[in-house]
N, C-alpha and C positions, 0 to 999 in steps of 0.2 A: 481363250488361250489356244495356241496351235502347238501340237505335239508331234515329234518325229519318233516313230516306233521302228527301231532297227532290230531285225529278227532273222532267224534261220527257220523257215517254215516247217521243216521236219522236226525241229526241237520241241519236245513236249512242254517244256517250261514256257517257251515262246507262245505256243498254242494256248496254254492256260492264261497267260498274260493278255493275249490278244482278245480272248473271249471275255476276260474280266473288263477290259477297256470298252468293248462293245456293250456289255451288260450295264456298264456305268454311263453309257451314251456319250463317251469321250470321243471327240473327233480327232483323228490323227492321220498323218501321212505314213504309209507303210514302206519300208525299205528292206530289201533282201541284203543281208550282211556279206554274202559271198559274191553275188552278181554285181553289187554296187558297194564294194568295200570302202569303209570310211578312209578318207585321205589322212596323211600325216597332219595337215593343218587342222582338219576337223577333230581328230583325236586329241591333239595338243590343246585345242580350245575346250573340248569336253572334259578332259582330265583337269585342267585348271579350274573350270567352272564347277566341277563336282566337289573339289576339295579332297578327293580320295587319292591314295597312292596309286601309281601307275600299275602296280601288281594287281590291284583289284579289277583292272580291265582285262586281265589275261584269263582265258578259259582253262584253268589249271586242271580240270578233269577231262579235257579234250584229248583225243588221240594225237593230234598234230603237236600239241604242247608236250605230251609225254614222249612221242617219237623223236622230237628234237632235243630231248633232255634239258629242257629250259629251266627246270627248278634250280640247277646249279649255275647255268650260264647267266641267268638274270642278275645274279649277285654281283657280277663283275662288269655288267653293261651300264653305259651312261643312260640318262633319261631319254636323250635323243635317239640312241640306238634301240631302246625298248619300244618307243613310239613308231620308229621306222619298221621294226619287226611286226608290230600289230597291224600297221597299214599294208604290209606285204601279203597278209593272208587273213581273210575274214573269219576263218575257223579258229584263229588264235584269240579272238575277242570274246569275252564273256557276254552272254546275251540272255535276255533281250536288253536293249538300251532304250530308255525313254528320255528324250531330250526336249527341253523347254527353255524359254528365255531365262527362267529363274533357277532351274535345277537340272541335274542329270541323275537318273536312276540306273544302276547297273545290276542286272539280275532281277528276278521277280520275287518280292516278298509283299504279299497282299497288304499287310498292315502298313508297311512303309509307303506303298503306293497310295493307299487310302488317305494317309496323313498329308501327302504332297498334292494330291489332285483335288 
């Protein structure tokens, strides 16, 4: 199975997840979330595939999220507006993402990753 690992290399959670993948001998394609921000189409596909609410894809603890006051703004935005916003700045997206044909994982929880991989 081929995996796409979308990360921000300076993120400690991403580093931990990447090390876990390497220790499990999981082959993956690595992608920098800021230098190669997911497109609207990719995000739309991943959100639908994941079964999660769009909100789960937002990095709610990030500085960009907080500085833009998104907690209140998201409540009045359409799904399309939210996805466009995510596609506009990789730092708004919760990371890491692990994408596969069968599933999408958002954030790193070792137990959840073990069950899926």
